[in-house]
N, C-alpha and C positions, 0 to 999 in steps of 0.2 A: 511712796507710790512708784511703781515701775514705769519707765518710759518705754512705750512700745516701739519695736524695731522690726521691720518685715524680714522674713526669711531671705528674700532676694537681696536686701541690703547687706545682711550678714554674709551671704555667699560672695557678694562683690567685694566686700572688705577683705575677706579671707583670700580671695583669688588675687587681689592686688599685692598682698603680702607673699603668697606662694609663687607667683609668677617670677619673682626675683630669684627664686631657688630652682627654677625650671620645672615647677610642679603646678598642678591645678586641681581644684575641687570639682568633682562631678557628681551629678545626681543620677542614680540608676532609675530608669523608667519603671513604673509600677507593674507592667506586664512582662518585664524582662525575665528570661530564664535564669539570669545570674543574680537576681535580687536577694535570694537567700544567702548567696556566697559573698556578695559585695556590700549588702546593706543599702539603706537609702542613699547614703553619701559615701564616697571613697575619694582617695587622693591618687592621682596618676602623674607620671612623668610626661611633660609636654611633648618631647621629641620622640619617645618610643611607645607611648600609651601603656607602659607597664604600670600595673597597680602597685602602689607603694604601701598604702594603708587602706584596709577595708573596714566597714562598719564604723564609720566616723560619726561621733556624736557632735553635731554641728555647734550647739551652744557651748559644750565643754571645750571644744577646740578653739572657738572664737574667744572665749575667756582666757584660755591658756596662752594664746598668741597675742592677747591684749587688744583685740579689735572690737570687743564688747566691754562696755563699762559696767560696773557693779549695779548701777541703777537702771539698766536696760533689760528688757525681756523680749524674746522673739514672739511675734504674732503671726497669724496666717498670712498667706500671700495676698497682696492687694492687686 
């Protein structure tokens, strides 16, 4: 059985890791004109706001960076 983890918790875990590298995970607003280009999530540099990576798969990145365990699954926001 998968342990549910909220999307917000995963975003916070990733940002704690990324901030050490001068980066942050951002969510593109649903009505943004850049949604098609950036995707739902993207990574940007903190100091310059330059986009480093667009179209980030939140769960895949979290697993790759080791902030989500194999027994966890993302649930909707609470």
